[in-house]
N, C-alpha and C positions, 0 to 999 in steps of 0.2 A: 435395332431389334424392335419388332412390332409388339403391339399389345397382346396379341394372341400368343406369341412365343414367350413373352414374359409371364403370362398367365400359366402356360404349360410348365415353365421352369418353377414357378412358385408352387404349383400343385404337386410337382414331382418332389420338391424339397419338403413340403409338408408331409407327404406320404412317407418319405424317408425318415423324418423325425418320429412320426407315429409308429412306424415299424420298429425303429430302434428302441423307443420307449416300451413297446409291447414286449420285445425280446428281453429287455432289462427286467421288466416286471416278472416274466416267467423265470428268469435266472434267480431273482430274489426269492420267489416262492420255493424253488428247488433248494436253495441254500438254507432257508428256514426249516424245511422238512428234514434236511440232513442234520442240521443243528439239533433239532428236537430228537432225532434218532440217536445221535451221539450222547445227548444228555440222558436219555432213557437208559442207554447201555452203561453209562458211568454210574447211574443210580442203582443199577443191579449188582454192582461189584460189592462183595462183602466188606464190612469195615476193616480197616487196616490195623495191624498190631504195632504201628509206629514206623513201619518201613515205608520208604518212598516208592512210588510207582516207577518201574523200570521201563522207560520208553525205548530203550535200545535193544530189547530182547526180540 
């Protein structure tokens, strides 16, 4: 394998790593936004009178 081919392979690998990192960053941002939305929704629920939240309904 020549130097030019190795350079192309390394460049391609570096691009793949950067692309994967970018996609993971976007996924993390979306997860944080969704977590904040769920937290806000739960904070809007009126106080309980001692009963548990029915998650099966």
